Backbone as JSON, one array per atom type, in Angstrom:
{
  "sequence": "XXXXXXXXXXXXXXXXXXXXXXXXXXXXXXXXXXXXXXXXXXXXXXXXXXXXXXXXXXXXXXXXXXXXXXXXXXXXXXXXXXXXXXXXXXXXXXXXXXXXXXXXXXXXXXXXXXXXXXXXXXXXXXXXXXXXXXXXXXXXXXXXXXXXXXXXXXXXXXXXXXXXXXXXXXXXXXXXXXXXXXXXXXXXXXXXXXXXXXXXXXXXXXXXXXXXXXXXXXXXXXXXXXXXXXXXXXXXXXXXXXXXXXXXXXX",
  "N": [[-33.09, 6.26, 5.88], [-30.14, 6.25, 6.22], [-27.5, 8.17, 4.45], [-28.29, 7.45, 2.26], [-28.13, 8.95, -0.63], [-25.42, 8.2, -0.75], [-25.84, 5.59, -1.17], [-27.77, 5.37, -3.42], [-25.73, 6.45, -5.65], [-24.31, 3.99, -5.45], [-26.36, 1.58, -6.21], [-26.96, 3.05, -9.24], [-24.66, 2.83, -10.34], [-24.09, 0.19, -10.42], [-23.88, -1.33, -13.05], [-21.52, -0.17, -14.16], [-19.55, -0.78, -12.18], [-19.26, -3.35, -12.23], [-17.54, -3.73, -14.78], [-15.62, -2.0, -13.26], [-14.62, -2.85, -11.76], [-13.41, -5.4, -11.51], [-11.07, -5.01, -13.83], [-9.51, -2.73, -12.9], [-8.5, -4.03, -10.6], [-7.11, -6.19, -11.57], [-5.64, -4.18, -13.13], [-4.21, -3.22, -10.64], [-2.96, -5.65, -10.09], [-0.67, -6.26, -11.51], [0.61, -3.85, -11.85], [3.38, -3.02, -13.08], [3.37, -3.27, -15.37], [1.04, -1.35, -16.55], [2.18, 1.25, -15.21], [2.06, 4.12, -13.22], [0.89, 6.58, -14.28], [-1.04, 5.32, -15.99], [-2.65, 3.78, -14.19], [-3.27, 5.78, -12.29], [-5.12, 7.53, -14.05], [-6.75, 5.55, -15.3], [-8.42, 5.45, -12.01], [-8.8, 8.38, -12.13], [-11.0, 7.51, -13.71], [-12.92, 6.49, -12.76], [-14.08, 7.86, -10.52], [-14.7, 9.52, -11.12], [-16.92, 8.91, -12.79], [-17.98, 8.38, -10.33], [-18.5, 10.71, -9.56], [-20.54, 11.5, -11.19], [-22.7, 10.02, -11.09], [-23.52, 10.8, -8.21], [-24.38, 13.61, -9.53], [-23.18, 16.1, -8.63], [-21.94, 18.73, -9.0], [-18.38, 20.51, -8.91], [-16.75, 22.85, -8.19], [-13.43, 24.35, -8.77], [-10.9, 25.91, -7.29], [-8.08, 28.33, -7.54], [-5.79, 26.11, -9.0], [-3.85, 27.2, -10.09], [-2.15, 27.3, -7.61], [-1.03, 24.57, -6.79], [2.23, 23.77, -6.64], [4.75, 22.76, -9.63], [6.83, 21.2, -9.72], [8.56, 18.72, -7.96], [7.66, 16.78, -4.61], [4.76, 17.15, -2.53], [2.72, 17.98, 0.25], [-0.58, 18.19, 0.51], [-2.96, 19.6, 2.49], [-6.27, 19.3, 4.04], [-9.13, 19.89, 4.71], [-11.81, 17.56, 6.58], [-15.25, 16.25, 4.93], [-16.37, 14.63, 4.61], [-17.55, 11.92, 2.79], [-16.89, 11.96, -0.47], [-14.8, 13.69, -0.16], [-11.85, 13.08, -0.93], [-12.04, 11.94, -3.16], [-13.02, 14.2, -5.05], [-10.86, 15.67, -4.65], [-8.47, 14.45, -5.82], [-9.56, 14.6, -8.03], [-9.58, 17.03, -8.78], [-6.9, 17.72, -8.67], [-5.52, 16.98, -11.05], [-3.52, 15.57, -11.81], [-0.99, 12.65, -10.85], [-1.88, 11.75, -7.88], [-1.35, 10.63, -4.32], [-3.45, 9.5, -1.36], [-3.26, 9.44, 1.69], [-4.47, 7.42, 3.78], [-7.39, 6.35, 5.9], [-7.38, 3.46, 6.79], [-10.2, 1.53, 7.31], [-12.03, 3.14, 6.34], [-10.87, 3.27, 3.16], [-11.06, 0.47, 2.93], [-13.44, -0.15, 1.46], [-15.97, -0.98, -1.06], [-14.54, -0.11, -4.21], [-13.41, 1.95, -3.48], [-11.28, 0.81, -2.33], [-10.56, -0.27, -4.19], [-9.62, 2.18, -5.91], [-7.84, 3.13, -4.16], [-5.92, 0.89, -3.89], [-5.44, 1.85, -7.25], [-4.23, 4.19, -7.24], [-2.14, 3.99, -5.01], [-2.11, 4.42, -2.29], [-1.93, 5.25, 0.95], [-2.75, 3.41, 3.51], [-4.16, 3.94, 7.11], [-3.69, 3.58, 9.98], [-6.06, 4.53, 12.95], [-5.87, 4.0, 15.22], [-4.12, 3.05, 16.21], [-0.87, 3.39, 17.61], [1.4, 2.37, 17.46], [0.92, 1.72, 13.86], [0.13, 4.36, 12.74], [2.87, 5.75, 13.2], [4.8, 4.55, 11.68], [2.74, 4.8, 9.29], [3.32, 7.65, 8.27], [5.66, 7.61, 8.69], [5.83, 5.93, 6.28], [4.57, 7.85, 3.67], [6.09, 10.43, 4.31], [8.54, 9.58, 3.16], [7.47, 9.14, 0.78], [7.15, 11.53, -0.46], [9.14, 13.06, -0.27], [10.46, 11.88, -1.76], [9.36, 12.49, -4.39], [6.85, 12.51, -4.46], [3.12, 13.58, -4.63], [0.83, 14.25, -1.98], [-2.2, 13.68, -0.64], [-4.08, 14.5, 2.63], [-5.7, 14.36, 5.49], [-5.77, 16.52, 8.57], [-7.56, 16.2, 10.08], [-8.78, 13.23, 10.44], [-10.91, 11.75, 10.39], [-14.25, 12.43, 9.48], [-17.12, 13.31, 11.23], [-20.51, 14.25, 10.88], [-19.59, 17.09, 10.65], [-19.9, 18.83, 8.51], [-19.66, 22.29, 7.53], [-18.22, 23.32, 9.24], [-15.42, 23.28, 11.12], [-12.67, 20.33, 12.86], [-10.62, 19.2, 15.6], [-7.17, 19.63, 14.38], [-4.93, 17.49, 13.77], [-1.66, 17.17, 15.32], [0.22, 15.34, 14.28], [0.87, 14.51, 11.74], [1.63, 16.47, 10.7], [4.35, 16.05, 10.65], [5.28, 14.98, 8.03], [5.69, 17.43, 6.86], [7.46, 18.39, 7.28], [10.14, 16.95, 7.75], [10.52, 16.2, 5.32], [11.05, 18.46, 4.29], [9.39, 19.96, 2.36], [6.87, 21.78, 0.3], [4.14, 22.44, 1.79], [0.67, 22.41, 1.05], [-2.01, 24.17, 1.77], [-5.99, 23.31, 1.71], [-9.05, 24.22, 1.31], [-12.2, 23.0, 1.86], [-15.84, 22.84, 0.43], [-18.83, 22.89, 1.36], [-18.58, 19.94, 0.64], [-19.9, 17.79, 1.91], [-22.71, 17.21, 0.83], [-22.57, 15.86, -1.38], [-22.24, 12.95, -0.89], [-23.18, 12.47, 1.29], [-25.67, 11.68, 3.65], [-29.62, 12.22, 2.42], [-30.85, 14.0, 0.67], [-31.1, 13.78, -2.69], [-30.87, 16.17, -4.77], [-29.21, 17.99, -7.2], [-25.69, 18.57, -6.2], [-23.57, 21.02, -5.23], [-20.29, 21.78, -5.01], [-17.05, 22.72, -3.52], [-13.61, 23.66, -4.3], [-10.71, 24.25, -2.77], [-7.57, 25.83, -3.46], [-5.37, 26.9, -1.89], [-2.69, 29.43, -1.23], [0.64, 27.76, -1.23], [2.95, 26.63, 1.58], [5.77, 27.53, 1.86], [8.59, 25.5, 3.09], [11.31, 27.33, 4.05], [9.79, 28.91, 5.0], [7.71, 27.45, 7.36], [9.99, 26.1, 8.77], [10.92, 26.8, 11.73], [8.96, 26.02, 12.77], [6.52, 24.92, 15.45], [4.94, 20.99, 14.78], [2.46, 21.01, 16.07], [2.07, 24.48, 15.94], [2.76, 24.28, 13.25], [0.05, 22.87, 12.21], [-2.07, 24.06, 13.56], [-1.56, 26.91, 12.07], [-2.05, 26.26, 9.17], [-4.5, 25.36, 9.49], [-5.73, 27.81, 10.5], [-5.61, 29.26, 7.71], [-7.62, 27.79, 6.24], [-9.65, 27.82, 7.39], [-9.98, 30.27, 7.45], [-10.88, 30.93, 4.54], [-12.76, 29.58, 4.31], [-14.57, 31.06, 5.23], [-14.59, 33.14, 3.67], [-16.08, 32.62, 2.03], [-18.69, 31.97, 2.99], [-19.49, 34.27, 3.68], [-19.46, 35.12, 0.56], [-17.07, 36.41, -0.14], [-15.49, 37.54, -3.1], [-13.63, 35.03, -5.02], [-9.93, 35.8, -5.98], [-8.74, 33.89, -6.82], [-7.89, 31.43, -10.13], [-10.46, 30.07, -11.93], [-12.53, 26.52, -12.13], [-14.21, 24.32, -13.54], [-15.7, 21.39, -12.75], [-18.32, 19.05, -14.18]],
  "CA": [[-31.71, 5.6, 5.44], [-29.09, 7.0, 6.26], [-26.65, 8.36, 3.71], [-29.23, 7.36, 1.04], [-27.48, 8.96, -1.25], [-24.18, 7.49, -1.2], [-26.2, 3.9, -1.77], [-28.02, 5.52, -4.6], [-24.67, 6.42, -6.35], [-23.44, 2.45, -5.77], [-26.65, 0.65, -6.89], [-27.37, 2.91, -9.75], [-23.73, 2.54, -10.79], [-23.06, -1.43, -10.53], [-23.35, -1.62, -13.83], [-19.99, 0.38, -14.0], [-18.81, -1.77, -11.84], [-18.89, -4.64, -12.92], [-16.7, -3.67, -15.73], [-14.43, -1.0, -13.45], [-14.0, -3.38, -10.23], [-12.6, -6.49, -12.27], [-9.98, -4.46, -14.38], [-8.68, -2.32, -11.81], [-8.09, -5.39, -9.37], [-6.37, -6.45, -12.79], [-4.25, -2.63, -12.95], [-3.26, -2.91, -9.25], [-1.75, -6.84, -9.87], [0.18, -5.85, -13.05], [1.33, -2.76, -12.29], [4.27, -2.43, -13.75], [2.24, -3.35, -16.72], [0.7, -0.29, -16.71], [2.47, 2.22, -14.94], [1.85, 4.87, -12.45], [-0.23, 7.36, -14.93], [-1.91, 4.89, -16.37], [-3.14, 3.84, -12.98], [-3.95, 6.96, -12.5], [-6.22, 7.82, -15.05], [-8.55, 4.59, -14.19], [-8.58, 5.43, -10.48], [-9.77, 9.36, -11.91], [-12.91, 7.58, -14.77], [-13.88, 5.2, -11.33], [-13.63, 8.82, -9.67], [-15.28, 10.72, -12.34], [-18.17, 8.33, -12.53], [-19.17, 8.33, -9.27], [-18.96, 11.95, -9.45], [-22.15, 12.13, -12.05], [-24.13, 9.53, -11.0], [-24.41, 11.34, -7.57], [-25.39, 14.66, -9.2], [-22.21, 16.75, -8.49], [-20.48, 19.75, -9.47], [-17.56, 21.11, -8.46], [-16.12, 24.53, -8.56], [-12.18, 24.29, -8.55], [-10.35, 27.8, -7.86], [-6.24, 27.87, -7.18], [-5.19, 25.18, -8.83], [-2.88, 27.27, -10.5], [-0.92, 26.99, -6.86], [-0.06, 23.64, -6.2], [3.92, 23.31, -7.0], [4.8, 22.31, -10.69], [7.92, 19.9, -9.34], [8.8, 18.58, -6.78], [6.74, 16.59, -3.75], [4.26, 18.58, -1.61], [1.57, 17.34, 0.5], [-2.08, 18.93, 0.85], [-3.64, 19.49, 4.08], [-6.98, 19.73, 3.69], [-10.46, 19.41, 5.87], [-12.67, 16.95, 6.56], [-16.61, 16.16, 5.62], [-17.33, 13.02, 3.92], [-16.95, 10.06, 1.48], [-16.49, 12.41, -1.55], [-13.27, 14.31, 0.08], [-10.83, 12.49, -1.3], [-12.86, 11.64, -4.79], [-13.56, 15.79, -5.32], [-9.72, 16.7, -4.85], [-8.27, 13.62, -6.7], [-10.06, 14.43, -9.6], [-9.36, 18.43, -9.35], [-5.85, 18.0, -8.46], [-5.33, 16.38, -12.39], [-1.6, 14.78, -11.67], [-1.06, 11.69, -9.9], [-1.55, 11.96, -6.58], [-2.12, 9.5, -3.8], [-3.92, 9.48, -0.4], [-2.68, 8.89, 3.61], [-5.92, 6.78, 3.76], [-8.0, 6.04, 7.04], [-8.23, 2.0, 6.91], [-11.26, 1.45, 7.42], [-12.59, 3.53, 4.63], [-10.35, 2.51, 2.59], [-11.83, -1.18, 2.34], [-14.97, -0.62, 1.55], [-15.8, -1.65, -2.33], [-14.25, 1.4, -5.41], [-12.88, 2.97, -2.12], [-10.33, -0.34, -2.13], [-9.44, -0.21, -5.82], [-8.94, 3.35, -6.64], [-6.99, 3.31, -3.05], [-5.18, 0.67, -4.63], [-4.49, 2.24, -8.21], [-3.1, 5.25, -6.35], [-1.03, 3.33, -4.06], [-2.14, 5.32, -1.19], [-1.22, 3.94, 1.95], [-3.35, 3.59, 4.85], [-3.37, 4.47, 8.12], [-5.24, 2.72, 11.52], [-5.85, 5.83, 13.68], [-6.15, 4.02, 16.44], [-2.68, 1.83, 16.64], [0.22, 4.15, 17.41], [2.55, 1.81, 15.68], [0.57, 1.94, 12.49], [0.12, 5.84, 12.61], [3.99, 6.16, 12.81], [4.7, 3.47, 10.35], [2.4, 5.23, 7.38], [3.62, 8.72, 8.57], [7.21, 7.46, 8.09], [6.33, 5.84, 4.17], [4.24, 9.14, 3.07], [7.75, 11.28, 4.14], [9.56, 8.89, 2.27], [7.13, 9.01, -0.89], [6.97, 13.21, -0.22], [9.9, 13.69, -0.12], [11.14, 11.38, -3.52], [8.81, 13.01, -5.81], [5.03, 12.65, -4.82], [2.14, 14.36, -3.69], [-0.06, 13.43, -1.42], [-3.39, 14.18, 0.21], [-3.55, 14.8, 4.2], [-6.31, 15.05, 6.08], [-5.5, 16.27, 9.73], [-8.58, 15.96, 11.6], [-8.55, 12.24, 10.52], [-12.5, 12.21, 10.21], [-15.37, 13.54, 9.83], [-18.85, 13.17, 12.13], [-21.34, 15.48, 10.22], [-19.64, 18.37, 11.01], [-20.52, 19.5, 7.52], [-18.05, 23.38, 7.07], [-17.28, 23.19, 10.31], [-13.52, 22.38, 11.4], [-12.45, 20.27, 13.74], [-8.88, 19.71, 15.26], [-6.49, 19.25, 13.18], [-4.17, 16.76, 14.77], [-0.5, 17.6, 15.28], [1.24, 14.21, 14.15], [0.78, 14.13, 10.48], [2.46, 18.08, 9.6], [6.02, 15.87, 10.42], [5.17, 14.63, 6.89], [6.2, 18.05, 5.71], [8.39, 18.94, 8.35], [11.19, 15.91, 7.72], [10.6, 15.7, 3.83], [11.31, 20.34, 3.73], [8.65, 20.19, 0.47], [5.96, 22.8, 0.88], [2.79, 22.21, 2.33], [-0.73, 23.38, 0.14], [-4.23, 24.42, 2.34], [-7.29, 23.12, 0.44], [-10.26, 24.04, 1.83], [-14.04, 22.29, 0.68], [-16.99, 23.82, 0.85], [-20.18, 21.84, 1.44], [-18.21, 18.32, -0.14], [-20.82, 16.4, 2.3], [-23.4, 17.19, -0.36], [-22.17, 14.91, -2.59], [-22.56, 11.84, -0.93], [-24.15, 12.25, 2.65], [-27.04, 12.33, 3.6], [-30.19, 11.57, 1.93], [-31.24, 14.67, -0.9], [-30.7, 13.93, -4.22], [-31.01, 17.46, -5.26], [-27.95, 18.33, -7.5], [-25.09, 19.01, -5.13], [-22.55, 21.73, -5.64], [-19.55, 21.77, -3.54], [-16.44, 23.95, -3.89], [-12.12, 23.02, -3.6], [-10.06, 25.79, -3.22], [-6.0, 24.62, -3.46], [-4.61, 28.05, -0.92], [-0.81, 29.59, -1.83], [2.01, 27.06, -0.51], [3.7, 27.34, 2.66], [7.13, 27.13, 1.32], [9.81, 24.8, 4.24], [11.7, 28.59, 4.39], [8.5, 30.35, 6.26], [8.16, 26.94, 8.5], [11.04, 25.12, 9.33], [10.84, 26.93, 12.74], [7.3, 25.44, 13.86], [6.28, 23.19, 15.88], [3.9, 20.18, 14.48], [1.46, 22.21, 16.84], [1.54, 24.98, 15.1], [1.82, 23.85, 11.62], [-1.57, 22.41, 12.81], [-2.57, 26.05, 13.63], [-1.32, 27.8, 11.01], [-2.57, 25.51, 8.13], [-6.09, 25.41, 10.15], [-5.9, 29.38, 10.47], [-5.73, 29.54, 6.63], [-8.8, 27.29, 6.35], [-10.56, 28.9, 8.51], [-10.52, 31.96, 6.93], [-11.09, 31.03, 2.99], [-14.18, 28.88, 4.42], [-15.03, 32.36, 5.92], [-14.26, 34.08, 2.55], [-16.58, 31.62, 0.42], [-19.38, 31.96, 3.55], [-19.0, 35.85, 3.23], [-19.66, 35.49, -0.7], [-16.0, 37.07, -0.82], [-14.83, 36.49, -5.08], [-12.0, 34.48, -4.95], [-9.11, 35.58, -7.06], [-7.75, 32.4, -8.32], [-8.44, 30.84, -11.31], [-11.41, 28.88, -11.42], [-12.79, 25.61, -13.6], [-15.53, 23.75, -12.94], [-15.83, 19.55, -12.8], [-19.53, 18.82, -14.28]],
  "C": [[-30.49, 6.18, 5.79], [-27.39, 6.7, 5.17], [-26.99, 7.39, 2.71], [-28.06, 7.71, -0.04], [-26.09, 8.4, -1.86], [-24.36, 5.63, -2.27], [-26.86, 4.45, -3.19], [-26.82, 5.73, -5.41], [-23.74, 4.94, -6.4], [-24.29, 1.42, -6.4], [-26.59, 1.34, -8.19], [-25.82, 2.92, -10.85], [-22.94, 0.85, -11.2], [-22.91, -1.58, -11.71], [-21.35, -1.5, -14.66], [-18.86, -0.36, -13.98], [-18.15, -2.67, -11.77], [-17.65, -4.83, -13.97], [-15.37, -2.74, -14.42], [-13.44, -2.37, -12.32], [-12.58, -4.51, -10.66], [-11.33, -6.24, -13.4], [-9.06, -3.27, -13.3], [-7.59, -3.19, -10.54], [-6.93, -5.77, -10.7], [-5.06, -5.63, -12.95], [-3.33, -3.27, -11.66], [-2.35, -4.68, -9.49], [-0.79, -6.66, -10.84], [0.72, -5.17, -13.44], [2.33, -2.29, -12.85], [4.11, -2.23, -15.63], [1.89, -2.1, -17.48], [1.02, 0.96, -16.11], [1.66, 3.27, -14.26], [0.74, 5.59, -12.85], [-1.76, 6.76, -16.04], [-2.78, 4.56, -14.86], [-4.0, 4.5, -11.94], [-4.97, 7.63, -12.98], [-7.44, 6.76, -15.05], [-9.23, 5.2, -13.05], [-9.71, 7.02, -10.3], [-10.9, 8.86, -12.74], [-13.35, 6.78, -13.64], [-14.97, 6.89, -10.82], [-15.07, 9.46, -10.24], [-16.91, 10.21, -12.14], [-19.15, 8.65, -11.76], [-19.54, 9.98, -8.93], [-20.72, 12.32, -10.32], [-23.28, 11.35, -11.57], [-24.61, 10.37, -8.79], [-24.36, 12.86, -7.77], [-24.67, 15.68, -8.13], [-22.13, 17.54, -9.42], [-19.76, 19.61, -9.12], [-16.59, 22.42, -8.95], [-14.39, 24.11, -8.06], [-11.32, 25.97, -8.56], [-8.69, 27.38, -7.35], [-5.29, 26.61, -8.25], [-3.94, 25.76, -9.35], [-1.41, 27.7, -9.48], [-0.73, 25.78, -6.38], [1.51, 23.63, -7.41], [3.89, 22.87, -8.6], [5.93, 21.23, -10.53], [8.44, 19.34, -7.69], [7.52, 17.73, -5.9], [6.43, 17.15, -2.88], [3.22, 17.88, -0.92], [0.35, 18.91, 0.82], [-2.81, 18.94, 1.62], [-5.23, 20.08, 3.58], [-8.07, 19.69, 4.81], [-11.26, 18.78, 5.14], [-14.21, 16.73, 6.46], [-17.44, 15.17, 5.48], [-16.9, 12.61, 2.87], [-16.32, 10.97, -0.01], [-15.16, 13.47, -1.6], [-12.29, 14.29, -0.87], [-11.1, 12.82, -2.69], [-12.35, 13.26, -5.19], [-11.83, 15.92, -6.05], [-8.87, 15.93, -5.7], [-8.11, 14.17, -7.75], [-9.26, 16.23, -9.87], [-7.57, 19.02, -9.25], [-4.86, 17.2, -10.26], [-4.09, 16.38, -12.6], [-1.99, 13.48, -11.17], [-0.77, 12.31, -8.96], [-2.5, 10.89, -5.6], [-2.43, 10.36, -2.52], [-2.96, 8.98, 1.03], [-4.47, 8.83, 4.32], [-6.43, 6.44, 5.35], [-8.5, 4.43, 6.15], [-9.6, 1.29, 6.37], [-12.44, 2.29, 6.21], [-12.52, 3.22, 3.66], [-10.56, 1.25, 1.87], [-13.19, -0.92, 1.91], [-15.0, -0.59, -0.14], [-15.96, -0.23, -3.09], [-13.92, 1.75, -4.7], [-11.27, 2.05, -1.96], [-9.74, -0.02, -3.55], [-9.11, 0.96, -6.3], [-8.01, 3.52, -5.15], [-5.92, 2.04, -3.25], [-4.14, 0.6, -6.07], [-3.5, 3.01, -8.22], [-2.17, 4.73, -5.84], [-1.43, 4.42, -2.69], [-2.3, 4.16, -0.18], [-2.31, 4.5, 3.55], [-3.3, 3.26, 6.19], [-4.45, 4.02, 9.4], [-4.88, 4.28, 12.67], [-5.7, 5.3, 15.14], [-4.72, 2.96, 17.11], [-1.64, 2.69, 16.25], [1.43, 3.68, 16.68], [2.05, 2.42, 14.01], [0.39, 3.7, 12.18], [1.81, 6.08, 11.76], [5.06, 5.58, 11.18], [3.09, 4.26, 9.08], [2.81, 6.95, 7.26], [5.17, 8.28, 7.88], [6.84, 6.87, 6.51], [5.56, 7.03, 4.03], [5.71, 10.01, 2.87], [8.74, 10.38, 3.26], [9.27, 8.81, 0.83], [7.42, 10.73, -1.08], [8.27, 13.43, -0.77], [11.55, 12.99, -1.27], [10.24, 12.01, -4.87], [7.16, 13.01, -5.63], [4.49, 13.34, -3.83], [1.43, 13.76, -3.13], [-0.57, 14.04, -0.44], [-3.53, 14.04, 1.67], [-5.17, 15.03, 4.7], [-6.51, 15.41, 7.39], [-6.04, 15.93, 10.61], [-8.89, 14.62, 11.55], [-9.6, 11.71, 10.19], [-13.53, 13.02, 10.25], [-16.51, 12.89, 10.69], [-19.74, 14.15, 11.68], [-20.97, 16.74, 11.27], [-19.74, 19.6, 9.79], [-19.16, 20.89, 7.05], [-17.58, 23.63, 8.04], [-15.79, 22.64, 10.8], [-13.68, 21.24, 12.59], [-11.57, 19.99, 14.47], [-8.25, 19.28, 14.49], [-5.18, 18.88, 14.21], [-2.06, 17.11, 14.15], [0.34, 16.82, 14.35], [1.34, 14.11, 12.71], [1.54, 15.53, 9.47], [4.09, 17.58, 9.75], [6.41, 15.08, 9.22], [6.4, 15.55, 6.26], [7.4, 18.28, 6.31], [9.97, 18.01, 8.32], [11.19, 15.32, 6.1], [11.06, 17.28, 3.47], [10.55, 20.25, 2.04], [7.55, 21.28, 1.07], [4.8, 22.36, 0.95], [1.52, 23.28, 1.21], [-1.71, 23.22, 1.2], [-5.05, 24.02, 1.36], [-7.98, 23.22, 1.54], [-11.33, 23.85, 1.03], [-15.04, 22.71, 1.35], [-18.08, 22.89, 0.44], [-19.98, 20.25, 0.17], [-19.33, 17.12, 0.59], [-22.09, 16.44, 1.42], [-23.79, 16.34, -0.9], [-22.34, 13.76, -2.32], [-23.21, 11.08, 0.72], [-24.98, 12.51, 2.43], [-27.97, 12.03, 2.84], [-31.12, 12.52, 0.65], [-30.65, 13.74, -1.57], [-30.6, 14.71, -5.4], [-29.24, 17.61, -5.98], [-27.39, 19.21, -6.13], [-24.14, 19.88, -5.93], [-21.52, 22.36, -5.07], [-17.51, 23.08, -4.45], [-14.46, 23.28, -3.36], [-11.53, 24.42, -3.91], [-8.34, 25.5, -2.46], [-5.72, 26.56, -2.67], [-2.62, 28.49, -1.47], [-0.09, 27.99, -0.98], [2.51, 27.64, 0.24], [5.35, 26.58, 2.55], [7.95, 26.65, 3.05], [10.2, 26.09, 4.94], [10.38, 28.96, 6.01], [8.29, 28.93, 7.54], [8.79, 26.22, 8.71], [11.01, 25.61, 10.87], [10.54, 26.57, 13.45], [7.57, 24.44, 14.02], [4.87, 22.1, 15.17], [2.61, 20.94, 14.77], [1.14, 23.6, 15.79], [1.54, 25.08, 13.87], [0.34, 24.1, 11.91], [-2.2, 24.18, 12.46], [-2.31, 27.33, 12.79], [-2.31, 27.16, 9.98], [-4.3, 25.71, 8.71], [-6.61, 26.74, 9.93], [-6.14, 29.94, 8.72], [-6.92, 29.07, 5.94], [-9.35, 27.53, 5.96], [-11.11, 29.84, 7.63], [-10.98, 31.83, 5.46], [-12.74, 30.74, 3.44], [-15.19, 30.15, 4.9], [-15.48, 33.09, 4.88], [-16.16, 33.92, 1.4], [-18.48, 31.64, 1.82], [-20.16, 33.23, 3.37], [-19.62, 36.31, 1.77], [-18.37, 36.43, -1.11], [-15.68, 36.65, -1.97], [-13.51, 36.52, -4.58], [-11.2, 34.93, -6.21], [-8.45, 34.87, -7.81], [-8.49, 31.93, -9.25], [-9.42, 29.96, -11.0], [-11.84, 27.6, -13.15], [-13.83, 24.73, -12.49], [-15.26, 22.2, -13.22], [-17.73, 19.37, -12.9], [-20.27, 19.02, -15.18]]
}
């Protein structure tokens, strides 16, 4: 069975889902009563349950690189179903996601997306892509944090980078906010594949790129800049170069 590990998480987490799904739906419907922070907290609880059921330990490096004030966008490479979940756990603050519409419409993903007020995007529809990027730009400008995957999707690429699309970098250009490159390593092992062996993944928050540093670059040049920084970190991990950033462990 393809992605047996993911279906194992879904099946063994069924009792928790019977509690979490109705509660999440109720909180989403009555968001004004619960507020953004409480909704995010419950989303993280669901995500952490999924992480534990998937037998995943995640090493987090460089959380000190995340800007303390104001909105910013995190740009990460993409490997599998766990990517956004792991990063949301690691950020430890309200954060949303620019989420591919079909993937955000799965059970539990739908509830998490609703709790964190994710913006969904249909990558096959140019008009919807423009709408989604405009919506996220407005949110980031107003002080929210968003996770974005410039590769758009994943297709068995594992730790190999795919092409970075330039269009999503207009979010940072227009909002004039910091960009935070994020390098994930072995993330695909958490919920993709058929092995049930304990998985160990890594998330590296790299130093932010302030607007003053990239303001004269085109979207294509921004995509290349972020891709190169992520590629360098992945190379360092592959070569066993010790990280100088602070380390935390989820799990």
